[in-house]
N, CA, C and O atoms as a GROMACS GRO file, in nm:
protein
  348
    1MET      N    1  -1.691   1.215   0.339
    1MET     CA    2  -1.761   1.185   0.228
    1MET      C    3  -1.723   1.033   0.181
    1MET      O    4  -1.605   1.002   0.170
    2ALA      N    5  -1.826   0.940   0.156
    2ALA     CA    6  -1.768   0.809   0.096
    2ALA      C    7  -1.810   0.797  -0.053
    2ALA      O    8  -1.868   0.890  -0.110
    3LEU      N    9  -1.777   0.674  -0.118
    3LEU     CA   10  -1.816   0.662  -0.237
    3LEU      C   11  -1.892   0.530  -0.202
    3LEU      O   12  -1.835   0.440  -0.140
    4LEU      N   13  -2.043   0.520  -0.252
    4LEU     CA   14  -2.110   0.400  -0.259
    4LEU      C   15  -2.099   0.344  -0.404
    4LEU      O   16  -2.115   0.420  -0.499
    5ILE      N   17  -2.071   0.200  -0.424
    5ILE     CA   18  -2.056   0.140  -0.558
    5ILE      C   19  -2.175   0.030  -0.554
    5ILE      O   20  -2.191  -0.052  -0.463
    6ILE      N   21  -2.244   0.041  -0.653
    6ILE     CA   22  -2.316  -0.053  -0.700
    6ILE      C   23  -2.300  -0.158  -0.811
    6ILE      O   24  -2.273  -0.102  -0.917
    7GLU      N   25  -2.307  -0.263  -0.819
    7GLU     CA   26  -2.298  -0.336  -0.941
    7GLU      C   27  -2.405  -0.440  -0.965
    7GLU      O   28  -2.426  -0.532  -0.886
    8HIS      N   29  -2.468  -0.422  -1.070
    8HIS     CA   30  -2.564  -0.533  -1.114
    8HIS      C   31  -2.598  -0.530  -1.252
    8HIS      O   32  -2.586  -0.430  -1.324
    9LYS      N   33  -2.648  -0.660  -1.294
    9LYS     CA   34  -2.706  -0.683  -1.436
    9LYS      C   35  -2.862  -0.639  -1.432
    9LYS      O   36  -2.940  -0.647  -1.337
   10VAL      N   37  -2.878  -0.598  -1.535
   10VAL     CA   38  -3.031  -0.550  -1.568
   10VAL      C   39  -3.080  -0.638  -1.686
   10VAL      O   40  -2.998  -0.676  -1.770
   11ARG      N   41  -3.214  -0.672  -1.696
   11ARG     CA   42  -3.284  -0.722  -1.803
   11ARG      C   43  -3.254  -0.629  -1.936
   11ARG      O   44  -3.182  -0.670  -2.027
   12ASP      N   45  -3.311  -0.514  -1.936
   12ASP     CA   46  -3.265  -0.424  -2.044
   12ASP      C   47  -3.261  -0.260  -1.994
   12ASP      O   48  -3.350  -0.194  -1.943
   13TYR      N   49  -3.116  -0.221  -2.032
   13TYR     CA   50  -3.088  -0.100  -1.988
   13TYR      C   51  -3.179   0.017  -2.036
   13TYR      O   52  -3.188   0.121  -1.972
   14ALA      N   53  -3.247  -0.004  -2.154
   14ALA     CA   54  -3.336   0.110  -2.190
   14ALA      C   55  -3.463   0.103  -2.105
   14ALA      O   56  -3.531   0.204  -2.086
   15ALA      N   57  -3.497  -0.023  -2.050
   15ALA     CA   58  -3.633  -0.004  -1.964
   15ALA      C   59  -3.579   0.027  -1.812
   15ALA      O   60  -3.653   0.083  -1.730
   16TRP      N   61  -3.451  -0.011  -1.782
   16TRP     CA   62  -3.390   0.051  -1.636
   16TRP      C   63  -3.393   0.180  -1.644
   16TRP      O   64  -3.472   0.238  -1.570
   17ARG      N   65  -3.320   0.246  -1.721
   17ARG     CA   66  -3.264   0.367  -1.716
   17ARG      C   67  -3.391   0.471  -1.670
   17ARG      O   68  -3.359   0.566  -1.599
   18PRO      N   69  -3.512   0.458  -1.702
   18PRO     CA   70  -3.608   0.561  -1.678
   18PRO      C   71  -3.640   0.527  -1.523
   18PRO      O   72  -3.642   0.625  -1.448
   19ALA      N   73  -3.664   0.412  -1.471
   19ALA     CA   74  -3.685   0.388  -1.338
   19ALA      C   75  -3.550   0.461  -1.236
   19ALA      O   76  -3.567   0.530  -1.136
   20TYR      N   77  -3.424   0.422  -1.296
   20TYR     CA   78  -3.337   0.469  -1.214
   20TYR      C   79  -3.357   0.623  -1.213
   20TYR      O   80  -3.355   0.676  -1.102
   21ASP      N   81  -3.378   0.708  -1.330
   21ASP     CA   82  -3.380   0.829  -1.309
   21ASP      C   83  -3.489   0.896  -1.230
   21ASP      O   84  -3.470   1.010  -1.188
   22ALA      N   85  -3.615   0.826  -1.205
   22ALA     CA   86  -3.707   0.855  -1.139
   22ALA      C   87  -3.701   0.812  -0.985
   22ALA      O   88  -3.792   0.829  -0.904
   23ASP      N   89  -3.605   0.767  -0.965
   23ASP     CA   90  -3.559   0.750  -0.820
   23ASP      C   91  -3.478   0.847  -0.752
   23ASP      O   92  -3.456   0.836  -0.631
   24GLU      N   93  -3.439   0.925  -0.810
   24GLU     CA   94  -3.355   1.041  -0.777
   24GLU      C   95  -3.362   1.100  -0.652
   24GLU      O   96  -3.261   1.114  -0.583
   25ALA      N   97  -3.489   1.142  -0.612
   25ALA     CA   98  -3.551   1.212  -0.506
   25ALA      C   99  -3.523   1.165  -0.371
   25ALA      O  100  -3.490   1.230  -0.271
   26ASN      N  101  -3.549   0.998  -0.390
   26ASN     CA  102  -3.522   0.904  -0.288
   26ASN      C  103  -3.379   0.878  -0.246
   26ASN      O  104  -3.349   0.854  -0.129
   27ARG      N  105  -3.281   0.885  -0.355
   27ARG     CA  106  -3.163   0.887  -0.306
   27ARG      C  107  -3.098   1.018  -0.244
   27ARG      O  108  -3.022   1.009  -0.148
   28GLN      N  109  -3.127   1.124  -0.294
   28GLN     CA  110  -3.118   1.250  -0.230
   28GLN      C  111  -3.155   1.258  -0.090
   28GLN      O  112  -3.086   1.322  -0.012
   29LYS      N  113  -3.257   1.199  -0.055
   29LYS     CA  114  -3.324   1.202   0.098
   29LYS      C  115  -3.211   1.155   0.174
   29LYS      O  116  -3.180   1.224   0.271
   30SER      N  117  -3.126   1.026   0.142
   30SER     CA  118  -3.055   0.949   0.205
   30SER      C  119  -2.940   1.018   0.196
   30SER      O  120  -2.851   0.968   0.264
   31GLY      N  121  -2.905   1.134   0.124
   31GLY     CA  122  -2.760   1.159   0.120
   31GLY      C  123  -2.678   1.121   0.002
   31GLY      O  124  -2.561   1.157  -0.012
   32ILE      N  125  -2.746   1.043  -0.087
   32ILE     CA  126  -2.664   0.963  -0.202
   32ILE      C  127  -2.679   1.068  -0.303
   32ILE      O  128  -2.791   1.115  -0.321
   33THR      N  129  -2.589   1.106  -0.362
   33THR     CA  130  -2.573   1.199  -0.497
   33THR      C  131  -2.477   1.177  -0.558
   33THR      O  132  -2.389   1.096  -0.530
   34ASN      N  133  -2.486   1.261  -0.664
   34ASN     CA  134  -2.374   1.261  -0.785
   34ASN      C  135  -2.355   1.125  -0.844
   34ASN      O  136  -2.245   1.070  -0.855
   35GLY      N  137  -2.489   1.064  -0.888
   35GLY     CA  138  -2.482   0.922  -0.934
   35GLY      C  139  -2.414   0.928  -1.082
   35GLY      O  140  -2.437   1.016  -1.166
   36ARG      N  141  -2.325   0.817  -1.098
   36ARG     CA  142  -2.272   0.810  -1.233
   36ARG      C  143  -2.268   0.661  -1.260
   36ARG      O  144  -2.219   0.574  -1.189
   37VAL      N  145  -2.334   0.649  -1.386
   37VAL     CA  146  -2.364   0.503  -1.445
   37VAL      C  147  -2.271   0.462  -1.560
   37VAL      O  148  -2.269   0.516  -1.670
   38TYR      N  149  -2.194   0.359  -1.518
   38TYR     CA  150  -2.122   0.300  -1.623
   38TYR      C  151  -2.173   0.159  -1.677
   38TYR      O  152  -2.227   0.084  -1.595
   39ARG      N  153  -2.161   0.123  -1.795
   39ARG     CA  154  -2.203  -0.014  -1.860
   39ARG      C  155  -2.075  -0.066  -1.922
   39ARG      O  156  -1.994   0.002  -1.986
   40LYS      N  157  -2.067  -0.187  -1.897
   40LYS     CA  158  -1.945  -0.285  -1.929
   40LYS      C  159  -1.939  -0.277  -2.087
   40LYS      O  160  -2.045  -0.288  -2.149
   41ALA      N  161  -1.828  -0.259  -2.148
   41ALA     CA  162  -1.815  -0.279  -2.256
   41ALA      C  163  -1.864  -0.408  -2.364
   41ALA      O  164  -1.929  -0.413  -2.468
   42GLU      N  165  -1.795  -0.506  -2.276
   42GLU     CA  166  -1.889  -0.628  -2.333
   42GLU      C  167  -1.999  -0.694  -2.306
   42GLU      O  168  -2.030  -0.803  -2.353
   43ASP      N  169  -2.077  -0.613  -2.210
   43ASP     CA  170  -2.215  -0.632  -2.201
   43ASP      C  171  -2.285  -0.513  -2.132
   43ASP      O  172  -2.282  -0.482  -2.013
   44GLU      N  173  -2.344  -0.457  -2.225
   44GLU     CA  174  -2.422  -0.307  -2.194
   44GLU      C  175  -2.536  -0.333  -2.089
   44GLU      O  176  -2.597  -0.233  -2.051
   45ASN      N  177  -2.569  -0.450  -2.040
   45ASN     CA  178  -2.655  -0.450  -1.934
   45ASN      C  179  -2.594  -0.480  -1.809
   45ASN      O  180  -2.658  -0.505  -1.707
   46ASP      N  181  -2.468  -0.477  -1.817
   46ASP     CA  182  -2.386  -0.507  -1.672
   46ASP      C  183  -2.316  -0.394  -1.643
   46ASP      O  184  -2.216  -0.349  -1.698
   47LEU      N  185  -2.402  -0.340  -1.516
   47LEU     CA  186  -2.385  -0.179  -1.479
   47LEU      C  187  -2.313  -0.175  -1.348
   47LEU      O  188  -2.323  -0.255  -1.256
   48ALA      N  189  -2.232  -0.060  -1.355
   48ALA     CA  190  -2.141   0.000  -1.235
   48ALA      C  191  -2.199   0.108  -1.199
   48ALA      O  192  -2.210   0.190  -1.290
   49LEU      N  193  -2.251   0.146  -1.073
   49LEU     CA  194  -2.319   0.288  -1.076
   49LEU      C  195  -2.226   0.334  -0.927
   49LEU      O  196  -2.210   0.259  -0.831
   50LEU      N  197  -2.178   0.462  -0.938
   50LEU     CA  198  -2.103   0.532  -0.841
   50LEU      C  199  -2.180   0.649  -0.781
   50LEU      O  200  -2.236   0.729  -0.856
   51PHE      N  201  -2.185   0.663  -0.646
   51PHE     CA  202  -2.250   0.746  -0.584
   51PHE      C  203  -2.136   0.815  -0.488
   51PHE      O  204  -2.034   0.760  -0.445
   52ASP      N  205  -2.181   0.960  -0.463
   52ASP     CA  206  -2.111   1.016  -0.320
   52ASP      C  207  -2.233   0.988  -0.224
   52ASP      O  208  -2.352   1.000  -0.251
   53ALA      N  209  -2.167   0.945  -0.093
   53ALA     CA  210  -2.257   0.934   0.020
   53ALA      C  211  -2.218   1.029   0.116
   53ALA      O  212  -2.098   1.034   0.142
   54ALA      N  213  -2.304   1.116   0.183
   54ALA     CA  214  -2.261   1.191   0.280
   54ALA      C  215  -2.250   1.129   0.399
   54ALA      O  216  -2.152   1.175   0.458
   55ASP      N  217  -2.310   1.040   0.465
   55ASP     CA  218  -2.314   0.970   0.556
   55ASP      C  219  -2.288   0.801   0.552
   55ASP      O  220  -2.372   0.737   0.487
   56VAL      N  221  -2.198   0.739   0.604
   56VAL     CA  222  -2.165   0.594   0.566
   56VAL      C  223  -2.299   0.547   0.620
   56VAL      O  224  -2.382   0.495   0.544
   57ALA      N  225  -2.321   0.565   0.754
   57ALA     CA  226  -2.418   0.466   0.783
   57ALA      C  227  -2.563   0.493   0.751
   57ALA      O  228  -2.650   0.407   0.768
   58GLU      N  229  -2.591   0.630   0.697
   58GLU     CA  230  -2.709   0.658   0.619
   58GLU      C  231  -2.715   0.572   0.462
   58GLU      O  232  -2.822   0.524   0.425
   59ALA      N  233  -2.621   0.562   0.401
   59ALA     CA  234  -2.571   0.507   0.302
   59ALA      C  235  -2.608   0.343   0.307
   59ALA      O  236  -2.681   0.284   0.228
   60ARG      N  237  -2.548   0.298   0.402
   60ARG     CA  238  -2.571   0.145   0.445
   60ARG      C  239  -2.726   0.125   0.453
   60ARG      O  240  -2.786   0.036   0.394
   61SER      N  241  -2.784   0.223   0.539
   61SER     CA  242  -2.934   0.207   0.561
   61SER      C  243  -3.038   0.194   0.431
   61SER      O  244  -3.133   0.118   0.419
   62TRP      N  245  -2.998   0.275   0.357
   62TRP     CA  246  -3.050   0.307   0.228
   62TRP      C  247  -3.038   0.181   0.127
   62TRP      O  248  -3.133   0.133   0.066
   63ALA      N  249  -2.874   0.125   0.118
   63ALA     CA  250  -2.870   0.021   0.042
   63ALA      C  251  -2.941  -0.116   0.069
   63ALA      O  252  -2.968  -0.204  -0.012
   64ALA      N  253  -2.962  -0.112   0.194
   64ALA     CA  254  -3.020  -0.247   0.247
   64ALA      C  255  -3.161  -0.238   0.255
   64ALA      O  256  -3.225  -0.341   0.277
   65SER      N  257  -3.226  -0.111   0.237
   65SER     CA  258  -3.391  -0.080   0.242
   65SER      C  259  -3.455  -0.193   0.153
   65SER      O  260  -3.402  -0.244   0.054
   66GLU      N  261  -3.572  -0.221   0.203
   66GLU     CA  262  -3.708  -0.256   0.127
   66GLU      C  263  -3.706  -0.191  -0.016
   66GLU      O  264  -3.687  -0.250  -0.123
   67THR      N  265  -3.730  -0.051   0.006
   67THR     CA  266  -3.770   0.037  -0.097
   67THR      C  267  -3.658   0.008  -0.204
   67THR      O  268  -3.692  -0.015  -0.320
   68LEU      N  269  -3.562   0.009  -0.180
   68LEU     CA  270  -3.448  -0.015  -0.280
   68LEU      C  271  -3.450  -0.140  -0.351
   68LEU      O  272  -3.424  -0.147  -0.471
   69LYS      N  273  -3.485  -0.259  -0.268
   69LYS     CA  274  -3.487  -0.367  -0.324
   69LYS      C  275  -3.610  -0.395  -0.411
   69LYS      O  276  -3.612  -0.486  -0.494
   70HIS      N  277  -3.720  -0.306  -0.385
   70HIS     CA  278  -3.856  -0.313  -0.455
   70HIS      C  279  -3.830  -0.239  -0.578
   70HIS      O  280  -3.886  -0.283  -0.679
   71THR      N  281  -3.741  -0.115  -0.591
   71THR     CA  282  -3.740  -0.055  -0.682
   71THR      C  283  -3.656  -0.103  -0.799
   71THR      O  284  -3.684  -0.082  -0.917
   72MET      N  285  -3.540  -0.177  -0.748
   72MET     CA  286  -3.465  -0.248  -0.849
   72MET      C  287  -3.544  -0.361  -0.882
   72MET      O  288  -3.543  -0.369  -1.005
   73ALA      N  289  -3.610  -0.451  -0.834
   73ALA     CA  290  -3.667  -0.560  -0.892
   73ALA      C  291  -3.776  -0.494  -0.993
   73ALA      O  292  -3.777  -0.530  -1.111
   74LYS      N  293  -3.867  -0.397  -0.945
   74LYS     CA  294  -3.946  -0.317  -1.054
   74LYS      C  295  -3.862  -0.276  -1.203
   74LYS      O  296  -3.914  -0.293  -1.313
   75ALA      N  297  -3.746  -0.229  -1.189
   75ALA     CA  298  -3.664  -0.160  -1.302
   75ALA      C  299  -3.606  -0.304  -1.366
   75ALA      O  300  -3.543  -0.292  -1.472
   76GLY      N  301  -3.618  -0.409  -1.324
   76GLY     CA  302  -3.522  -0.513  -1.402
   76GLY      C  303  -3.410  -0.553  -1.357
   76GLY      O  304  -3.355  -0.630  -1.436
   77VAL      N  305  -3.347  -0.532  -1.257
   77VAL     CA  306  -3.240  -0.594  -1.203
   77VAL      C  307  -3.241  -0.740  -1.169
   77VAL      O  308  -3.324  -0.803  -1.104
   78LEU      N  309  -3.114  -0.790  -1.237
   78LEU     CA  310  -3.126  -0.960  -1.226
   78LEU      C  311  -3.045  -0.985  -1.105
   78LEU      O  312  -2.944  -0.917  -1.093
   79GLY      N  313  -3.069  -1.060  -1.024
   79GLY     CA  314  -2.990  -1.113  -0.919
   79GLY      C  315  -2.963  -1.015  -0.783
   79GLY      O  316  -3.029  -0.913  -0.765
   80ALA      N  317  -2.890  -1.047  -0.718
   80ALA     CA  318  -2.853  -0.945  -0.592
   80ALA      C  319  -2.739  -0.846  -0.641
   80ALA      O  320  -2.643  -0.888  -0.706
   81PRO      N  321  -2.754  -0.724  -0.609
   81PRO     CA  322  -2.661  -0.653  -0.641
   81PRO      C  323  -2.554  -0.647  -0.549
   81PRO      O  324  -2.571  -0.674  -0.430
   82ARG      N  325  -2.419  -0.604  -0.607
   82ARG     CA  326  -2.283  -0.620  -0.543
   82ARG      C  327  -2.277  -0.464  -0.483
   82ARG      O  328  -2.274  -0.366  -0.557
   83ILE      N  329  -2.275  -0.458  -0.350
   83ILE     CA  330  -2.284  -0.288  -0.308
   83ILE      C  331  -2.166  -0.303  -0.219
   83ILE      O  332  -2.138  -0.402  -0.152
   84SER      N  333  -2.099  -0.184  -0.228
   84SER     CA  334  -1.957  -0.149  -0.139
   84SER      C  335  -1.964  -0.020  -0.113
   84SER      O  336  -2.028   0.049  -0.192
   85ILE      N  337  -1.913   0.032  -0.020
   85ILE     CA  338  -1.867   0.151   0.054
   85ILE      C  339  -1.741   0.157   0.076
   85ILE      O  340  -1.673   0.068   0.129
   86VAL      N  341  -1.704   0.262   0.038
   86VAL     CA  342  -1.538   0.300   0.047
   86VAL      C  343  -1.518   0.439   0.089
   86VAL      O  344  -1.577   0.527   0.027
   87ALA      N  345  -1.446   0.469   0.181
   87ALA     CA  346  -1.427   0.604   0.226
   87ALA      C  347  -1.298   0.652   0.261
   87ALA      O  348  -1.284   0.768   0.300
   0.00000   0.00000   0.00000
């Protein structure tokens, strides 16, 4: 089991959250589970997301997918996310 960490800013957390929640099934298909969302105290639109990843190669593939990029853009993610996998 590995930990997938995604950090990014969003335009508006209240608009972003429903899009994040709606994408749960896509994450689970790739073995990305147990998502936790944290907001920085000094900027509530600056997020850190932690996930359990069953397979590192599958997590890397999911994180680099065009589907995720499209989902993030549609949800209001600003700039490129910072994505790390630790095992």
